[in-house]
Structures are given as C-alpha cells and as structure tokens.
TORTIPA-171824 format. One line per field, with one value per atom (N, C-alpha, C, O): residue number from 1; residue in three letters; atom name; x, y, z. Coordinates in pm, 1 decimal, m for minus. Layout:
BEGIN
nr = [NUM  ...];
rest = [ALA  ...];
atom = [CA  ...];
east = [X  ...];
north = [Y  ...];
up = [Z  ...];
This chain:
BEGIN
nr = [1  1  1  1  2  2  2  2  3  3  3  3  4  4  4  4  5  5  5  5  6  6  6  6  7  7  7  7  8  8  8  8  9  9  9  9  10  10  10  10  11  11  11  11  12  12  12  12  13  13  13  13  14  14  14  14  15  15  15  15  16  16  16  16  17  17  17  17  18  18  18  18  19  19  19  19  20  20  20  20  21  21  21  21  22  22  22  22  23  23  23  23  24  24  24  24  25  25  25  25  26  26  26  26  27  27  27  27  28  28  28  28  29  29  29  29  30  30  30  30  31  31  31  31  32  32  32  32  33  33  33  33  34  34  34  34  35  35  35  35  36  36  36  36  37  37  37  37  38  38  38  38  39  39  39  39  40  40  40  40  41  41  41  41  42  42  42  42  43  43  43  43  44  44  44  44  45  45  45  45  46  46  46  46  47  47  47  47  48  48  48  48  49  49  49  49  50  50  50  50  51  51  51  51  52  52  52  52  53  53  53  53  54  54  54  54  55  55  55  55  56  56  56  56  57  57  57  57  58  58  58  58  59  59  59  59  60  60  60  60  61  61  61  61  62  62  62  62  63  63  63  63  64  64  64  64  65  65  65  65  66  66  66  66  67  67  67  67  68  68  68  68  69  69  69  69  70  70  70  70  71  71  71  71  72  72  72  72  73  73  73  73  74  74  74  74  75  75  75  75  76  76  76  76  77  77  77  77  78  78  78  78  79  79  79  79  80  80  80  80  81  81  81  81  82  82  82  82  83  83  83  83  84  84  84  84  85  85  85  85  86  86  86  86  87  87  87  87  88  88  88  88  89  89  89  89  90  90  90  90  91  91  91  91  92  92  92  92  93  93  93  93  94  94  94  94  95  95  95  95  96  96  96  96  97  97  97  97  98  98  98  98  99  99  99  99  100  100  100  100  101  101  101  101  102  102  102  102  103  103  103  103  104  104  104  104  105  105  105  105  106  106  106  106  107  107  107  107  108  108  108  108  109  109  109  109  110  110  110  110  111  111  111  111  112  112  112  112  113  113  113  113  114  114  114  114  115  115  115  115  116  116  116  116  117  117  117  117  118  118  118  118  119  119  119  119  120  120  120  120  121  121  121  121  122  122  122  122  123  123  123  123  124  124  124  124  125  125  125  125  126  126  126  126  127  127  127  127  128  128  128  128  129  129  129  129  130  130  130  130  131  131  131  131  132  132  132  132  133  133  133  133  134  134  134  134];
rest = [MET  MET  MET  MET  ALA  ALA  ALA  ALA  MET  MET  MET  MET  PRO  PRO  PRO  PRO  ARG  ARG  ARG  ARG  LYS  LYS  LYS  LYS  ILE  ILE  ILE  ILE  LYS  LYS  LYS  LYS  VAL  VAL  VAL  VAL  GLU  GLU  GLU  GLU  PHE  PHE  PHE  PHE  GLY  GLY  GLY  GLY  GLU  GLU  GLU  GLU  VAL  VAL  VAL  VAL  PHE  PHE  PHE  PHE  PRO  PRO  PRO  PRO  PHE  PHE  PHE  PHE  GLY  GLY  GLY  GLY  VAL  VAL  VAL  VAL  TYR  TYR  TYR  TYR  ALA  ALA  ALA  ALA  VAL  VAL  VAL  VAL  SER  SER  SER  SER  GLU  GLU  GLU  GLU  VAL  VAL  VAL  VAL  ALA  ALA  ALA  ALA  PRO  PRO  PRO  PRO  VAL  VAL  VAL  VAL  ARG  ARG  ARG  ARG  ASP  ASP  ASP  ASP  PHE  PHE  PHE  PHE  ASP  ASP  ASP  ASP  ARG  ARG  ARG  ARG  SER  SER  SER  SER  THR  THR  THR  THR  LYS  LYS  LYS  LYS  ASP  ASP  ASP  ASP  LYS  LYS  LYS  LYS  PRO  PRO  PRO  PRO  VAL  VAL  VAL  VAL  HIS  HIS  HIS  HIS  ALA  ALA  ALA  ALA  VAL  VAL  VAL  VAL  ASP  ASP  ASP  ASP  GLU  GLU  GLU  GLU  GLU  GLU  GLU  GLU  THR  THR  THR  THR  GLY  GLY  GLY  GLY  LEU  LEU  LEU  LEU  LEU  LEU  LEU  LEU  VAL  VAL  VAL  VAL  TRP  TRP  TRP  TRP  ALA  ALA  ALA  ALA  VAL  VAL  VAL  VAL  ASP  ASP  ASP  ASP  VAL  VAL  VAL  VAL  MET  MET  MET  MET  ASP  ASP  ASP  ASP  ALA  ALA  ALA  ALA  ASP  ASP  ASP  ASP  PRO  PRO  PRO  PRO  GLU  GLU  GLU  GLU  THR  THR  THR  THR  ARG  ARG  ARG  ARG  LYS  LYS  LYS  LYS  THR  THR  THR  THR  GLN  GLN  GLN  GLN  ARG  ARG  ARG  ARG  GLN  GLN  GLN  GLN  VAL  VAL  VAL  VAL  THR  THR  THR  THR  VAL  VAL  VAL  VAL  LYS  LYS  LYS  LYS  LEU  LEU  LEU  LEU  LEU  LEU  LEU  LEU  ALA  ALA  ALA  ALA  LYS  LYS  LYS  LYS  VAL  VAL  VAL  VAL  GLN  GLN  GLN  GLN  PRO  PRO  PRO  PRO  VAL  VAL  VAL  VAL  LEU  LEU  LEU  LEU  PRO  PRO  PRO  PRO  ASP  ASP  ASP  ASP  ASN  ASN  ASN  ASN  LYS  LYS  LYS  LYS  THR  THR  THR  THR  GLY  GLY  GLY  GLY  LEU  LEU  LEU  LEU  PRO  PRO  PRO  PRO  PHE  PHE  PHE  PHE  THR  THR  THR  THR  PRO  PRO  PRO  PRO  VAL  VAL  VAL  VAL  GLU  GLU  GLU  GLU  PHE  PHE  PHE  PHE  GLU  GLU  GLU  GLU  GLY  GLY  GLY  GLY  LEU  LEU  LEU  LEU  THR  THR  THR  THR  ALA  ALA  ALA  ALA  THR  THR  THR  THR  PRO  PRO  PRO  PRO  TYR  TYR  TYR  TYR  ILE  ILE  ILE  ILE  ALA  ALA  ALA  ALA  GLU  GLU  GLU  GLU  ASN  ASN  ASN  ASN  GLY  GLY  GLY  GLY  ASN  ASN  ASN  ASN  ARG  ARG  ARG  ARG  SER  SER  SER  SER  ASN  ASN  ASN  ASN  LEU  LEU  LEU  LEU  ALA  ALA  ALA  ALA  TRP  TRP  TRP  TRP  SER  SER  SER  SER  PHE  PHE  PHE  PHE  ARG  ARG  ARG  ARG  ALA  ALA  ALA  ALA  SER  SER  SER  SER  GLY  GLY  GLY  GLY  VAL  VAL  VAL  VAL  HIS  HIS  HIS  HIS  ALA  ALA  ALA  ALA  PRO  PRO  PRO  PRO  LYS  LYS  LYS  LYS  GLY  GLY  GLY  GLY  ARG  ARG  ARG  ARG  ALA  ALA  ALA  ALA  GLU  GLU  GLU  GLU  ARG  ARG  ARG  ARG  ALA  ALA  ALA  ALA  ALA  ALA  ALA  ALA];
atom = [N  CA  C  O  N  CA  C  O  N  CA  C  O  N  CA  C  O  N  CA  C  O  N  CA  C  O  N  CA  C  O  N  CA  C  O  N  CA  C  O  N  CA  C  O  N  CA  C  O  N  CA  C  O  N  CA  C  O  N  CA  C  O  N  CA  C  O  N  CA  C  O  N  CA  C  O  N  CA  C  O  N  CA  C  O  N  CA  C  O  N  CA  C  O  N  CA  C  O  N  CA  C  O  N  CA  C  O  N  CA  C  O  N  CA  C  O  N  CA  C  O  N  CA  C  O  N  CA  C  O  N  CA  C  O  N  CA  C  O  N  CA  C  O  N  CA  C  O  N  CA  C  O  N  CA  C  O  N  CA  C  O  N  CA  C  O  N  CA  C  O  N  CA  C  O  N  CA  C  O  N  CA  C  O  N  CA  C  O  N  CA  C  O  N  CA  C  O  N  CA  C  O  N  CA  C  O  N  CA  C  O  N  CA  C  O  N  CA  C  O  N  CA  C  O  N  CA  C  O  N  CA  C  O  N  CA  C  O  N  CA  C  O  N  CA  C  O  N  CA  C  O  N  CA  C  O  N  CA  C  O  N  CA  C  O  N  CA  C  O  N  CA  C  O  N  CA  C  O  N  CA  C  O  N  CA  C  O  N  CA  C  O  N  CA  C  O  N  CA  C  O  N  CA  C  O  N  CA  C  O  N  CA  C  O  N  CA  C  O  N  CA  C  O  N  CA  C  O  N  CA  C  O  N  CA  C  O  N  CA  C  O  N  CA  C  O  N  CA  C  O  N  CA  C  O  N  CA  C  O  N  CA  C  O  N  CA  C  O  N  CA  C  O  N  CA  C  O  N  CA  C  O  N  CA  C  O  N  CA  C  O  N  CA  C  O  N  CA  C  O  N  CA  C  O  N  CA  C  O  N  CA  C  O  N  CA  C  O  N  CA  C  O  N  CA  C  O  N  CA  C  O  N  CA  C  O  N  CA  C  O  N  CA  C  O  N  CA  C  O  N  CA  C  O  N  CA  C  O  N  CA  C  O  N  CA  C  O  N  CA  C  O  N  CA  C  O  N  CA  C  O  N  CA  C  O  N  CA  C  O  N  CA  C  O  N  CA  C  O  N  CA  C  O  N  CA  C  O  N  CA  C  O  N  CA  C  O  N  CA  C  O  N  CA  C  O  N  CA  C  O  N  CA  C  O  N  CA  C  O  N  CA  C  O  N  CA  C  O  N  CA  C  O  N  CA  C  O  N  CA  C  O  N  CA  C  O  N  CA  C  O  N  CA  C  O  N  CA  C  O  N  CA  C  O  N  CA  C  O  N  CA  C  O  N  CA  C  O  N  CA  C  O];
east = [101.7  32.5  91.5  206.8  74.6  167.7  11.0  m88.7  65.1  35.4  67.6  179.6  m13.6  41.8  186.8  204.7  216.1  320.2  209.4  195.9  146.0  20.9  m102.5  m138.3  m165.8  m262.8  m386.1  m421.0  m485.8  m588.1  m713.2  m755.3  m726.6  m806.0  m916.7  m876.5  m1037.9  m1152.0  m1117.2  m1079.0  m1146.9  m1112.3  m1181.7  m1098.7  m1325.2  m1365.5  m1374.5  m1469.6  m1263.6  m1242.4  m1141.1  m1135.2  m1043.9  m925.3  m952.2  m858.3  m1048.1  m1051.6  m1220.9  m1281.1  m1257.3  m1413.1  m1464.2  m1557.9  m1384.8  m1466.0  m1382.9  m1414.2  m1268.0  m1251.1  m1101.9  m1082.6  m1017.0  m897.6  m893.8  m958.7  m836.5  m828.9  m639.9  m564.6  m623.9  m501.1  m449.5  m514.6  m353.8  m251.5  m137.0  m76.8  m114.0  7.9  m21.0  m111.0  18.7  59.8  52.4  m15.7  90.6  118.3  259.7  284.5  379.1  498.9  599.2  564.5  701.9  771.2  882.3  967.2  829.6  921.0  1051.6  1049.0  1161.1  1298.3  1333.5  1296.9  1411.2  1515.2  1583.5  1657.5  1630.9  1747.3  1886.7  1986.4  1867.6  1960.5  2069.2  2192.1  1986.7  2073.5  2034.4  2036.8  1995.6  1985.9  2121.6  2136.1  2190.3  2280.8  2235.2  2128.3  2359.3  2332.5  2250.9  2131.6  2318.5  2334.4  2215.7  2155.1  2197.9  2120.9  1967.4  1947.0  1871.2  1763.0  1737.0  1736.0  1698.4  1613.5  1447.3  1421.8  1370.8  1241.7  1213.3  1225.5  1177.7  1175.1  1033.5  918.4  1079.5  993.0  960.3  996.6  841.3  781.0  837.2  866.8  870.7  949.1  853.5  903.4  722.6  663.6  601.7  626.5  535.8  479.8  549.2  519.6  658.8  706.4  664.6  721.0  533.0  478.5  581.7  662.6  603.2  642.0  577.4  462.4  669.9  580.1  608.4  722.9  452.7  430.2  359.0  303.1  424.8  358.5  224.7  218.2  153.1  55.3  51.5  33.1  64.8  56.8  m123.5  m188.3  m171.9  m310.2  m333.3  m263.9  m457.3  m495.7  m682.5  m799.9  m600.7  m741.9  m846.2  m828.2  m943.3  m1072.2  m1123.2  m1213.5  m1070.9  m1143.6  m1087.5  m987.4  m1149.6  m1189.9  m1131.0  m1076.4  m1121.2  m1036.4  m927.1  m852.9  m907.2  m713.9  m618.1  m632.9  m513.5  m426.5  m358.9  m374.5  m279.6  m213.3  m108.7  m94.1  m19.3  70.5  21.6  78.5  m87.5  m114.4  m232.6  m304.4  m222.2  m334.1  m289.9  m371.0  m138.6  m67.4  m62.6  m41.8  m80.0  m35.8  16.0  m49.2  179.6  211.8  115.4  108.2  47.7  m11.4  33.2  m5.2  121.4  188.1  113.3  36.3  107.9  16.1  149.5  251.4  116.6  152.3  75.5  m15.6  164.4  97.8  221.0  338.9  206.4  304.3  382.5  502.8  193.8  254.2  185.8  105.5  235.1  188.8  44.9  m7.0  m22.7  m178.7  m189.2  m106.0  m349.7  m328.7  m438.6  m495.7  m476.4  m569.4  m693.1  m692.2  m818.5  m957.9  m924.6  m824.6  m1044.3  m1091.2  m1113.0  m1144.5  m1108.0  m1152.4  m1238.0  m1199.2  m1376.4  m1527.9  m1575.7  m1665.6  m1539.1  m1596.7  m1571.7  m1609.8  m1468.2  m1408.8  m1384.4  m1410.4  m1305.7  m1207.3  m1091.6  m1074.2  m993.0  m874.9  m783.1  m700.5  m799.9  m767.5  m867.1  m937.0  m879.3  m882.5  m949.7  m881.1  m1079.6  m1126.2  m1089.4  m1110.9  m1025.1  m982.9  m1070.6  m1189.9  m992.4  m1048.9  m954.1  m947.9  m884.8  m754.2  m871.7  m986.0  m830.8  m858.6  m782.6  m708.4  m766.8  m677.1  m601.3  m498.3  m631.9  m573.5  m539.3  m613.6  m405.7  m308.6  m240.4  m191.1  m246.7  m190.2  m41.3  m27.5  66.7  191.6  223.3  283.7  191.0  245.2  398.3  448.1  464.9  584.7  613.4  544.7  752.0  725.0  818.0  938.3  748.5  832.5  845.6  770.7  1007.5  1091.4  1094.8  1106.9  1074.8  1088.1  1162.1  1097.7  1262.4  1344.8  1351.6  1405.4  1299.2  1286.4  1157.3  1147.1  1051.8  923.1  936.0  1004.3  854.9  834.6  677.9  633.3  580.7  431.0  435.3  534.1  322.3  235.1  229.8  179.6  297.7  262.1  139.8  50.1  154.1  115.9  159.9  200.9  171.9  239.2  123.3  89.3  72.9  7.5  10.1  76.3  m43.9  m41.5  m163.1  m257.8  m191.0  m320.3  m279.6  m161.5  m382.9  m354.5  m439.4  m465.3  m468.2  m568.2  m601.8  m607.4  m630.8  m696.6  m813.8  m815.0  m921.3  m1053.4  m1175.0  m1217.8  m1222.7  m1244.7  m1433.9  m1504.3  m1454.7  m1551.4  m1650.2  m1688.7  m1703.0  m1848.6  m1936.5  m1976.6  m1967.3  m2108.6  m2090.4  m2167.5  m1935.2  m1933.1  m1888.4  m1925.4  m1832.1  m1758.7  m1904.9  m1875.0  m2003.7  m2136.8  m2201.2  m2227.0  m2215.3  m2281.0  m2143.2  m2188.3  m2051.7  m1928.4  m1943.7  m1944.1  m1952.9  m2003.0  m2109.0  m2130.9];
north = [m104.6  5.6  124.7  92.3  258.2  333.3  456.5  502.1  465.0  595.6  704.4  728.8  800.1  948.0  1044.4  1025.2  1095.8  1183.6  1296.4  1324.5  1346.4  1502.0  1434.0  1390.0  1439.0  1390.4  1472.1  1516.6  1507.7  1613.6  1541.3  1432.7  1693.8  1708.5  1878.8  1995.1  1833.3  1921.5  1996.6  1954.5  2151.8  2281.1  2217.9  2155.5  2193.1  2193.5  2060.6  2013.2  1983.0  1845.4  1847.0  1781.7  1966.6  1964.2  2115.5  2158.2  2181.7  2291.0  2310.4  2417.7  2225.8  2256.4  2412.1  2463.4  2492.2  2576.1  2685.8  2800.1  2682.6  2793.8  2838.6  2793.1  2887.0  2939.4  3123.1  3169.6  3190.9  3321.0  3346.7  3329.3  3411.6  3498.0  3573.1  3677.4  3570.7  3621.8  3704.2  3797.2  3659.1  3718.6  3755.3  3682.4  3826.9  3819.7  3725.0  3622.5  3745.2  3659.0  3679.4  3788.3  3578.6  3631.5  3512.7  3394.8  3559.9  3447.2  3352.8  3365.7  3274.9  3195.3  3125.9  3058.7  3150.9  3133.8  3024.9  2942.2  2996.1  2893.5  2882.5  2980.8  2776.6  2769.5  2748.3  2813.4  2563.2  2568.8  2639.6  2638.8  2696.6  2835.5  2946.2  3020.9  3025.8  3209.8  3200.3  3104.0  3272.8  3361.8  3451.7  3511.2  3449.9  3621.2  3705.3  3734.3  3732.2  3874.6  3835.2  3926.4  3706.0  3695.0  3632.3  3527.9  3692.2  3528.1  3504.5  3572.0  3395.8  3334.8  3282.9  3242.4  3285.0  3271.4  3071.3  3040.1  3009.0  2881.7  2852.2  2884.5  2786.9  2686.7  2544.5  2494.7  2486.7  2384.2  2276.8  2315.5  2162.8  2121.8  2019.6  1942.4  2024.4  1936.0  2032.4  1992.7  2135.4  2213.2  2352.3  2395.7  2400.1  2493.6  2656.5  2763.2  2622.3  2721.0  2784.9  2701.1  2901.2  3020.1  2964.7  2924.3  2949.7  2916.4  2991.6  3027.6  3057.2  3189.6  3071.5  2964.8  3211.5  3111.1  3271.6  3394.0  3171.7  3266.2  3201.1  3081.4  3237.4  3197.1  3204.7  3306.5  3115.9  3097.6  3058.0  2970.9  3110.2  3023.4  2907.1  2923.5  2818.9  2765.6  2816.8  2837.2  2830.7  2915.3  2768.1  2786.0  2629.7  2521.4  2558.3  2612.7  2527.8  2581.0  2449.6  2474.2  2291.5  2167.2  2145.1  2049.3  2281.6  2246.8  2280.3  2383.4  2181.4  2212.6  2382.1  2419.8  2452.8  2539.8  2534.2  2623.1  2419.5  2336.7  2404.2  2468.8  2366.4  2343.2  2431.6  2408.3  2561.0  2661.1  2761.7  2838.4  2768.0  2909.7  2725.6  2618.7  2722.8  2700.4  2756.5  2843.2  2699.7  2802.0  2701.6  2579.1  2805.4  2728.5  2757.3  2868.4  2698.7  2734.3  2733.6  2638.4  2849.3  2874.7  2873.8  2941.5  2770.3  2771.4  2824.1  2770.9  2972.6  3030.3  3130.0  3107.8  3213.9  3232.0  3337.2  3363.0  3438.5  3593.8  3576.6  3487.6  3688.4  3676.3  3666.8  3777.3  3572.3  3583.5  3693.8  3756.2  3683.9  3830.8  3774.1  3673.5  3809.7  3779.0  3879.2  3999.4  3774.0  3856.2  4000.4  4019.2  4090.6  4220.2  4168.1  4049.3  4213.2  4176.6  4258.5  4374.9  4230.7  4299.7  4276.2  4350.7  4191.4  4148.1  4193.5  4121.4  4387.2  4416.8  4357.4  4396.2  4206.8  4196.9  4198.6  4230.9  4145.3  4218.4  4119.7  4180.9  3950.5  3833.4  3880.2  3976.6  3808.3  3778.3  3667.9  3569.2  3643.7  3509.4  3467.2  3546.7  3320.0  3258.0  3147.8  3133.6  3064.6  2906.2  2926.2  3012.9  2813.9  2788.6  2682.3  2651.9  2650.0  2584.7  2480.9  2537.2  2347.4  2248.3  2279.6  2334.3  2251.0  2196.9  2032.0  1938.6  2028.2  1909.7  1922.5  2026.2  1771.3  1736.2  1661.1  1584.4  1721.0  1600.3  1514.6  1588.7  1394.7  1394.4  1381.0  1339.7  1440.2  1416.0  1386.0  1385.1  1364.0  1324.6  1447.9  1465.5  1512.4  1681.8  1604.4  1541.1  1656.7  1617.8  1755.0  1876.3  1654.0  1774.7  1755.7  1729.1  1756.5  1727.2  1572.8  1524.6  1480.8  1364.7  1293.1  1170.5  1388.5  1410.8  1383.7  1456.6  1265.1  1287.4  1245.0  1142.8  1369.6  1313.0  1333.4  1364.5  1315.5  1304.2  1479.9  1535.2  1558.0  1661.2  1645.7  1563.4  1778.2  1808.6  1926.9  2012.7  1968.9  2033.9  2054.5  1969.8  2175.7  2256.1  2306.7  2409.4  2259.6  2330.7  2385.9  2307.6  2507.2  2495.5  2581.4  2597.6  2624.2  2657.0  2769.7  2800.7  2811.8  2946.9  2954.4  2869.4  3127.5  3163.9  3281.7  3368.3  3231.9  3324.3  3366.9  3277.6  3449.0  3476.3  3356.8  3352.6  3286.8  3201.0  3209.8  3325.4  3128.5  3175.6  3127.8  3013.1  3232.9  3242.3  3295.4  3366.3  3237.5  3264.3  3416.5  3479.6  3469.9  3632.3  3705.1  3822.4  3703.8  3769.7  3723.5  3796.9  3604.3  3589.1  3675.0  3748.6  3671.3  3693.5  3893.9  3971.8  3904.1  4093.9  4146.4  4267.4];
up = [27.1  20.5  m26.2  m54.9  m52.4  m105.6  m43.9  m99.9  83.5  87.3  97.8  142.5  62.6  m28.4  158.1  278.3  95.6  179.7  228.5  347.6  142.9  208.4  163.9  54.6  300.3  279.1  283.8  393.2  133.0  112.8  257.3  297.1  289.6  405.0  412.4  408.5  422.0  435.0  562.0  671.2  506.4  638.6  732.1  798.2  789.0  882.1  909.6  971.7  859.4  953.9  1068.8  1172.9  1003.5  1103.5  1175.1  1242.4  1167.5  1199.4  1268.6  1266.3  1307.3  1307.3  1348.9  1287.8  1473.1  1522.6  1425.5  1458.6  1294.5  1258.5  1290.8  1403.5  1260.8  1265.3  1242.8  1149.1  1309.2  1273.9  1307.3  1403.1  1123.0  1111.1  1199.5  1206.4  1278.9  1398.0  1324.0  1377.8  1193.9  1161.2  996.7  955.1  915.9  811.4  649.8  653.2  575.4  506.7  470.0  418.2  489.7  513.0  379.6  371.6  300.4  237.7  338.0  426.2  273.8  366.0  303.1  200.0  376.8  326.8  320.7  404.3  224.0  178.0  234.4  229.4  332.4  454.7  410.9  442.1  270.7  224.0  143.7  150.3  71.3  m68.4  m1.8  m99.7  98.8  134.3  226.9  302.3  220.4  317.5  401.6  415.5  466.8  604.1  491.3  500.6  405.7  308.9  174.5  118.2  140.7  48.1  47.6  m14.4  111.3  79.2  13.7  m89.3  25.3  m116.5  m86.5  26.9  m159.1  m72.4  m201.2  m319.7  m83.1  m90.7  m171.8  m142.2  m272.6  m348.8  m274.4  m167.8  m422.0  m359.6  m415.0  m528.0  m404.3  m503.9  m589.5  m671.4  m566.4  m644.8  m723.9  m837.7  m733.8  m780.0  m871.9  m983.3  m765.2  m845.2  m799.9  m824.4  m718.7  m641.4  m551.8  m512.2  m509.3  m380.8  m291.3  m308.8  m132.7  m15.9  43.6  71.0  97.8  181.8  329.6  355.1  392.7  522.7  619.6  608.8  696.6  782.9  892.9  870.8  1051.5  1122.2  1181.5  1157.3  1239.1  1301.0  1384.0  1436.5  1441.5  1631.7  1589.8  1556.4  1619.0  1629.1  1732.0  1852.0  1669.0  1776.2  1862.8  1944.5  1848.1  1939.8  2072.8  2119.2  2094.8  2298.7  2355.9  2463.4  2315.2  2350.3  2311.1  2332.8  2219.6  2156.3  2278.9  2344.4  2307.1  2424.4  2336.2  2220.1  2461.1  2453.1  2362.1  2278.2  2371.8  2286.0  2145.8  2057.9  2163.7  1977.3  1907.9  1810.7  2012.2  1922.9  1830.8  1778.9  1801.2  1742.9  1605.7  1663.2  1470.6  1397.3  1279.6  1221.5  1214.7  1051.8  976.9  967.2  930.4  728.1  638.9  602.2  559.1  369.8  303.3  290.2  230.7  120.7  18.2  31.7  m96.0  m194.0  m340.0  m403.5  m369.3  m459.6  m600.9  m573.2  m716.6  m759.3  m711.8  m713.8  m630.3  m576.7  m441.6  m413.8  m349.7  m249.7  m190.1  m174.8  m157.1  m147.0  m20.9  44.8  m22.1  45.4  160.4  118.4  278.7  346.7  323.9  297.3  346.6  311.0  413.7  483.1  395.6  484.0  625.3  619.1  750.7  847.0  874.0  884.8  893.6  866.3  985.2  1024.0  1054.3  1170.5  1347.7  1439.9  1375.4  1462.5  1560.5  1674.4  1516.0  1642.4  1563.3  1445.8  1677.0  1673.6  1556.7  1489.0  1531.5  1386.8  1309.4  1340.5  1195.4  1079.2  1083.7  1056.9  1112.5  1063.6  908.8  817.3  881.9  754.6  698.5  725.5  610.2  591.9  467.1  380.0  492.9  379.9  236.4  270.5  121.7  33.5  m34.4  m114.9  m38.7  m89.3  m22.9  m62.3  120.5  231.1  240.6  210.5  291.1  293.7  434.3  478.7  512.6  640.3  578.3  483.0  680.0  612.1  791.6  869.2  839.8  1017.7  972.8  868.0  1112.6  1158.9  1335.4  1437.5  1300.1  1476.9  1553.7  1534.0  1627.8  1677.4  1832.0  1906.4  1831.9  1919.3  2023.8  2006.7  2154.5  2258.0  2351.5  2452.9  2365.4  2486.6  2481.6  2382.0  2585.7  2620.4  2548.6  2545.4  2486.6  2466.8  2280.2  2208.4  2229.4  2084.5  2080.5  2132.6  1988.8  1950.0  1825.4  1759.0  1788.3  1617.4  1635.0  1732.9  1509.0  1461.7  1394.3  1413.1  1276.3  1151.0  1044.4  1122.6  942.9  902.0  791.8  709.3  805.9  685.4  538.3  523.4  435.2  336.3  263.6  270.3  190.3  165.9  m0.8  m31.7  m84.4  m170.2  m225.0  m341.3  m132.9  m116.1  24.1  113.1  18.4  171.8  123.6  36.1  240.0  223.2  302.3  375.4  304.9  438.0  413.6  312.7  540.7  613.9  521.4  503.6  458.2  477.9  540.2  559.9  573.1  682.0  806.7  871.4  846.2  993.6  992.7  1091.6  919.8  938.0  920.5  943.0  901.4  916.9  1066.5  1162.0  1057.0  1223.0  1323.6  1411.3  1318.2  1430.4  1450.3  1545.7  1319.6  1339.0  1423.9  1427.6];
C-alpha cells in the first residue's frame, strides 16, 4: 500500500471551530540556499510555486495551549492576501482551500509526539461565519 506523504483534508474536519490569522502572509526562506546577506524564497518541489506562511490561532476551545497556534504554508505564484477583516475582532477569520496535512514526529527534549504540517492552495474569508461574528 502506498500512502501519500501529503494527505488531502477538508478545512472543517481539521478546524471545526475555524481559525484566525494572527500574522500577515510572509515569504518562507529557503534555508539551504539563503545566506545572511541574500535570502532566497522557498519553492515547493512538487508544484514549483513559491511558499508563503501565515500563523493562525485554532478557535477550538478543547485545543491544548501548545497546539493552539499553527503555521499554514500557502503555495502561490504571488503573495496571497488575507481577506478584509469585517468582524471588528483583532484577528482575521480565514478558511483555507486545497488543504493538505503531512504528519511528522516532533521532538521536544525526552518527549516525542505526532504533529502535523499544513499546506494550502488558497485563503479566503469564512463562508457565513464572518457575518455571524460581526
């Protein structure tokens, strides 16, 4: 059996209570090719698209404190733009399209645990949720 490295997932399955962007979308640095004086933008090996990152806060009240904030990497030719925040909240509610999850083992001292790396093909305002929060 061949398992894919990146597993396609629905946004609502991973984040049933939604997420809030707590940073701007920023380029991801390619640490293998960058130097101190010359940063190089990371490129996704499979798609050839540039890699961008945005930090989000999971709104699930049951999420452990150490797992509440995650980084989602966005693959796009140009820098993705977060939707306008029309809620009056300090953070912007967002949803991701084309979401994939890649499992890995996170080492923390003497402890190891399963963690997930998330990638997406796009970001947009939540459908219906933003209007209820306003």
